[in-house]
N, C-alpha and C positions, 0 to 999 in steps of 0.2 A: 646876530644870527645864531640860532640854536643848533647844536650839533648832536645828532642821534648817537646814543651810546651803543657801541657794538661790543658785547661781552658774552660770556657763557650763558647768561640769563636770556639773551635774545635768540638763542638757538633752540628751535622747537622741532620735535619729531611728531608728525601727525599720524594717527592710526588710519587704517584704510578708509573708514567711513568719513572721517574728518577731511581727509585729502580729497575724496570724491566731492563732498559738499563744498569744499573750499575752491576747488578747481574743476567744476563740472564740465567745462569746455573740453578738457583733455579726454573725457570719457564719452560724452554724448553730443559734442558740438555745442551749438547755442541752446539756451533754455527755451525762450519763446512762449507764446500763448496758444499755439495750435493753429494759427492762421497761415503758417508756412509749412509745407510738407516735410521740411527738414528740421522742424522744431523738435526739441528734446523729448516731448511726450510721445512722439511717434518712434523715436529711437528706443525708448523704454519698452514700448509694445513690441518692436522688432527684435530686441534682444531676447525676450522671453519666447517669442514665436520662432526665432532661429533654432532654439534648442528643441522645440517640438518638431520642427521640420527635419532637423538632423536625425531624430528618432525614426521618422518615416523613411528618410534616405538610407538608413541602415537596415530597413526592412521590418520595422516594428510600428504597427498602427497605421490605419488608412484614413483616419479622420482627425480633425482638430476642431474643437469648439471654442469660439471667442464670444464673450459677452461684454459689451460696454454699456453700462447703465450710469449715465451722467459721468462721474469721474472715476467710477469703480471699474476696473478691468479684470476679467477672469479668462485664463487660457488653460484649457484642458486637453492634454494629449493622451494617446492610448499606446504609448511606447512601453519601455521596460520598467519605468519608474526609477527614481533615484535610489541607490542602495540605502536602506533605512538608517544605517549607522552613520551615513555621511551627509544627511540632509542639511544639518547646520553648517558643516564645513563648506558645502557647495554654495550655500547662500551667503556666507559671511567670512570665508577665509580666502584672501587673494591668492591667485595663481593655484587654485584648486579646481580640478575637473578631470573627467575621463578623456577629454580631447587632447591631452598631452600624449595619450597612448594611441598612435595612429592605427593600431590594429582594431581598436574599438570604434573610433570615428575617423575613417580613412580620409574622406574629403568633405569635411564639415565646414560650416561658416565660422562659428565661434571657436577661436583657437587659444586665446590667451587667459581664459579663466577670469575675466573681468566683468563681462556684460551683465550677468545676473546680479553680481554684487553692486554694480552701479544702480540697477533698478531698486535694489533693497535700500541702499543709502539715500536715494533721492525720493523715497516714498514715505508718506506719513503712516501708511499701513502696508505691510508686506507679509504674505503668508504662503507657505508651500505645504501641499499635501501630497505625499508620495504613496501610491498604491502599488504594492509589490508582494506577490506570492501569498495572497490572502491576508495581508496585514496593511495597516495604514500608519504613517508617521506624520504629525502635524507640528509645525513650528511657525511662530509669528514674530515680527519685528516692527519697530518704529524708528525711522531714520537710521536704520542699520543696527539698532540696539535690540538684542534679544528680549522679547517680552514674555513669551511662553513656549515651553517645550513640553508637549504632551507625550506620555509614554506610548510605545507601540500598542496598537489595538487590533483586534480581529476586524477584517473588512471583506465584504463580498463584492466590491466593485472591481471593474476591469483594471489591469495593470496600467500604470501611467502616472502622470503628474498634473496637479491642478495648482496653478500659480494665480494668486489674487493680489492686486496692489492698487494703491491710490497715490498718484503723484503728489508730492508735497507742495501745497500752495505757498509755503514760505519760500520755496525755490522758484516755482513756476508762476506764481500770482494767480489771477483768475483766468483759467485756461478752458479750452473746450476741444474735444476730439471732433474733427470734421469727417463726416461719413465718406465723402468723396476720396479723401486722402487714404483713409483706412482701407476702403474698397480697392483702390489702385494697388496698394501694398499687397493685399491678399491675392488679387488677380495675378500679380507677378509670381507669387509662390506657386499657384496651381498651374500656371503656364509652364513652369520649369519642373514640375513634379507630376507627371502623368500618373493617374490613379489616386492622387490625394484629393480629398474633399475637405474644404474649410468652411465651417458654418459661422457666419457673423450675425449674431442675434437671431439665429434660427434660419437665416437665408443661406442656402448652399452655393458654393463656388467650386466649379470643376471644369477642367479643360481636357478635351479629347485630342486636339492637334497641337498642343504646346505653343511654340513660338509663332506658328501660323495664326493661331487664335489671337495672339498678342498683336500682330500686325493688322489683322482684320479689325480689331477693336480700335486701333489708333490711326490707320490710314484714312485720310479724307476721301471717302468714296472708294471706288475700285482702283486698284493699281493699274499701271499701264499694261502690265502683263501678269499672268498668274504667279502667285508668290512662289519663289524658288525655296524649297525646303530641303536642307542637306543635314545629315546626321552621321556621326561616327562615334567611336568610343571617346568619351570625355569632351565632346564638342557637338554643338548644334547651331545651325544658322538658318535664318529665314530672311529673305530680302525681296524687294520690288522697287519700282520707281513710281512716285506719285506725281501730282501736278503742282505741289507747293515749291516755294523757294527754299534753298538750303538743304542740309542733310540732317536726317534724324536717326539716332542710334540708341538702341536699348542694349546695354551690355551687362553680363552677369558672370560672377565667379562663385562657384559652389552654391548657387542659388541666391547670392547676395547681389542686389541691384547696384552696380558701380556707376552711379550717376555722373561721376567726374571722369569716367573712362579709366585710362591707365595703359599699361604696356600691351594688354591684349587688344585694345581698340586701335592703338597706333599700329600694331602688327597687322590687324585686319585691313585697315585702310591702305596700307602699303601693299599687302598681298593681293587685294582686290584689283588695284590699278595694274599690278604686274601681270595678273592672270588675264585681265581683259585685253591689255595690250598684246599679249602673246596670242590670244585666241583670234583677234581680228588682224593681227600683224600690222598694227598701226600705233604710232607713238602719240596716243591721245593725251591731252592735258588732264592731270588728275581731277581738276575741278569739273571738267566736262563729263567725266565718268560718274562722279559722285553726286553731282547736282540733282536734287529732287529725290535722292535715294532714301528709302526707309528700310532699316535692317535691325535685326535682333540677333545677338551673338551670346551664346552661353558656353563656358568652358568649366572644367573641373580640374582643380590643381591640388596636389598634396602640399600641405603647409604653405598656403598663400601668404604673401607679405603685403599688407595694406599700408597706405601712407598715414592712416589715422585709425583710432578706435572705432569710428563710425563706419569704416570699411567702404567708403564711397569711391576710392581710387586704388587700383591695383599697382603695386610697385614691383612685384615679382618679375624676374627675367627668365627664370627657369621653370619648366613645366613640372618637374618632379625632383626629388632629392638626387636622382641620377644625373641631373644636369641637362635634360632636354630643353632646348631653347623654345620659349613660347613663340617667338618670331618664326622659327623654322617649322614648328608644329602647325601653326595656322597657315603658313605659306604652302606647305605640302598638302594640307587638307584642301585648300581652295584650288590649287593647281590640278589636283586629281578630280575632285568632285564637281566643282563649278565648271571646269573645262568639259568634263563628260556630259554634264547637264545641258550645256549650250549646244554641244554636238548632237545630242539626242532630241533637242527641242529647237529646231531651226526657226520656228515662228517666233519664239521668245527672243532668240538671238537677233532676228531682224528688227523687232520692236526696240530692243535695247540699243542696237546700232543707230537707228533713226533718232532715238532720244539723245544719244551722245552727240550726234551731228548737229541736232537742233540747238543743244546747249552750247556747242562750239560756235555756231553762227551768232547766237545771242551774245556770247562773251566777247567775240571779236567786234560786234557792232557797237558795244559800249566800252571797249577796252581803252580807247583814247580818252573818253570821259572819265573812266575809272582812274587812269593814270594822273590826270589833272586833278581829280578830286582827292586822291591820296596825297598828292603833293600839297594841295591847299590845306587839307586837314593836318598834315604834318607840320606845316609852317604855322598854322593857326594854333596848334596845341602848345606852342612855345609861349604864346601870349593870348590864349583863348579867353576872352571875357565871358563867354557863355559857360565855360566849365570852371568851377572852383573845386578842385580835386581834394581827395582825402589821402591819408597815408597808408591805410591798410586796404588791400584789394583781395578779391576772391581767390586769385591764383598765388597769393603770397603764402609763405610757410609760417602761418601764425594762427593760434587757436581762435582768434577773434575774426577770422576772415569771413565766416558766415554772417557776421553782422555788417559787412560792407554794404553800403546803401548809396544810391544816387537818387536825389529828388529832381524830378523834371517839373519846373515851375513856369508860370507865365507872368510876365511883368516884373519891373524892377523892384517894386515895393515888396512883393511876396518873396522874391528870391533874396532880397536884402535881409528880410526878417529871418528866413531860414539860415542864410549864410552866417549871420551873426550868432544865431542860437545853436548851431549844429556842433556835433563832436567832430573836430577836424581829423581825428584819428580814423574814424570809420564812415563818415557821412560826407558825400559830395553833392554839389548842386549844379544843375544844368538849366540855363535860363532860355525860355522860348521868347520870341518877339511876336506877340499877337497870336492869332489863331493859325495853327499849322494847316497845310494843304490837305484836302481830302484825297487820299491816294487810292481809294477803291477803284479797281479796274485798270490802274496804271502799271507799267512794267517797272522793273527794278532800276531802270535807267534814271528814273526820277530821284532815287536815293542819292545818286551822285551829282545830279544837276541841281538839286535843292540844297542850298548851303546848310540850312539848319539840320536836315535829315542826315546829310553827309557828316557833319561834325558830331551829331549824336551817335551815329554808327561808329565813328572813330573813337569817341569817348568810351563807348561800351566795348569796343574791340570785338565786334560780332560779324564783321564782313565775311569771314571764312567759317562761320559756325560759332557754337557756344563754348568751345573748348577754352577760348581765351577771355571769356566774359569777365570783366573786371569788377563787377558788383553783384553780390548775391541777390540783393533786393533792388528792383527798379521800380521807383515809386512815383506815380503821377500825382502832383500836388497842385490842385486848382481850387478856385473859389467855389463855394457850394451854391452857385446860382446858375441860371440858364446858360450863360456864356461859359462858365466853368465846366458844366456838364457836357457842353458841346466839344470843348477842348479835350475832355476825357475820351469821348467817343472817337475823335479824330486821332488821338495818340494810340488808342487801342486798335484802331483800324490799321495804322501804320505797322504795329507789331504783328497783328494777325495776318496782314497781307504779305509781309516780307520776312518776318522772323517768328513764325507761329510756335516754334519749339520753345522760345523764351516764355511764352504763356503756358504751354503744355507742361513744362518742367517746373512751373510754379514760381517764376521769378518776378512776375508783374503784379503790382499792387496799386490800390488807391489809398491815399492818405486821408484818414478821417480826422477832421478838425472840429472843435466845438462850435455850435451855432450860438450858444448863449453863455454869458457869465453872470452868475447870481452870487451876490456877496452882501455881507453886512460888515460891521467894524471888526469882527473877530474871525470871520471865515469866508473863503471864496470857493465856489463850486462851479466847475465848467461842465456844461451840459451839451450833449450831442444830438438831442431830439426834444420834442415837446414833453414827452413823458418824464425824461430826466429833469427838465426844467420845473415841471409841476412838483416833483418830489423834492427838489432843492428848495423851492419856495416854502413848501410845507415844513421842511427841516429847519430852515433859518428863521422862520417866524414872520412877524408882521413887517410889511413894506421893505423887503430887501431891494437893493439896487440891481436892476436887470439890464444887461447890455446885449444887444443883438449884433453879432459880428457879421458884417456884410462882405468881407473879403479877407484874405490872408494878410494883406498889407495893413489891416487895421489892428492886427494882433502884435503887440510889442514883442521884441526879441526876448525879453525876460519871461513873458508868458509863453512864448513859443517853445521854450526849453521844456516845459511840462508836456508838450504834445508830440515831441520827436525824441524824447528820452526813453527811459525804461518803461514808461506807460504808454508808448506810442500805439495807436490803433491803426492797423493796416487791414484793408479788405482785399483779399486775394482776387485777382481776375482769373477765372477758371473757364475752361471749355468743358462743359458737362458731358456726361455719357450720352451718346446719340447725337450730339451737336456736331455739325460739319461746317467748317469755316466758310466754304463756298456757298452755304445756304444762309449763314448768319449775316455776312457782310452785305450782300445785295439788299436784304430786307432793311437793315438799319442805315446803310450808307449809300444805297443805290438811288435810282430816280423814281421809285415807286411811292411817290409822295402821298397820293390818295389812299393807297393800301395801308401805309404806315399810320396815317391819320385815323383811318377807320379802326385799326388795331388799338390805338391809344384810347379812342372814345369807347369802344366796346369793352375794354378791360379797365377803364377808369384809372389809368396810370399816368403819372407825370413822366417827364423825360428821365428823371433820376432812376425810375424803375426800369427804364430801357437799359440803362447802364448795368443794373443788377441782372437783367435778363441775359446780357452778353457776358457779364462776369460770373 
């Protein structure tokens, strides 16, 4: 056995750019290829955009221009511009920035002077142009290394900053920016910043009613009552109840979308229940109050503390350096403003009361089944043959938690191949037995009565919402044939029917596996479509061996490692703008067989395209 030598020579000190490139997860979460909305390329975009929005928040510049041309990103703001003598320092010296001075950036998003440096270090090309007081300063970098510093020059453009960058393919591989994800990010910024216009490739985004517009964009159809919109200094709230199962929350701190919630969300949920109970003078169950609720909460905090550099979860307990409790701040706000609103709008109060009572009746009707189902799931989890778990989960305190993945497979052979090939640290496997039930139109009672759905819900830990979701990536892995496509549709129906926010927040994917293997004695190429197969045949020359994979079970574990490792191909399941789940599900999974057949014939699509239409 060889023993590693531990001496002075083994101790290394990395400079800032080396450390970022060596440990990118500490700065931007996971790398990714752009198929997930929390992939690193979107964090790079957000870090630059945060700085531009902070300028607007401080009262400088009313527009931001974003251009994404293939892999080249440009962001131009019309703020004050970086002081010309500090452009290099701002881009390449850690812990450098004006945001340490709270008089200049009182309630900004970026606070630790790291974000723009991470963009610089992880880009193959990075350039800053600062326009200030009739002059321009231009500096450019490669992988964080200074390439060119041009002397200050006269310039007649408006004050502000233009940042251009190209994410490094050596770090991110072959990536792509998905317009839906970028658009969603931009919309959140304009919802939270009335008066700001952001242009994406020339298309303007602007919001008149802030968080009300956000809810209108995301609620499936009309809410049960008019959206309640409440505002005060440093806090804004919009809420209504919809017809979906579960609870949907959009939370923000200083304009940052805190997708994992934090202390402000916990305080809001607690304060809401307390306020509603006191208003109706009834001790309602919290679940009955919050079921089907859709809400958006934005607060502003001086020097917020986030639990990671990606700023997706607030850890602060105090509102300000003076020590005002976030919990008390939000509780006082709701007790005053929501209570007043309900007194002034008795029609809304009546609708809300009826909704709470209906939720209470439904909960009690299935409470016995729930209790038995929970006990069954708890017992089964100790020796659950359906779930082969992993070591790292989404709610663990580990920089790899965004890589946590669960594959939902069908059949012993497929699950066996993935189980043998997987990374046991981050990848889990849940095995289905045959085709799952079509749950369209059924109530949530079926989730507890159906053993497979109950165990899957328990494995994901999503019964009470996504806060405890154990895996960042929920991946449906089926054969690429008619039966496999049907299973995909049935599983997507399950999630869209009962856990739509899992889809809306970008956690659900389809695993893409190769259809063909083309090889000769020297090289093997895996192909995912006919075009790739044709190119592989041309590349390998005369008479290569061609294998058509008919199912996941035919792919050996050794080969499977290629398809679920760093080169994994995941197709996100997304609900596109304007799509309403209550319209999608009846068409694809309802009893309108002839209508669906006519649609397929008229559009010359196979069932796989139907999956893409839903996704």
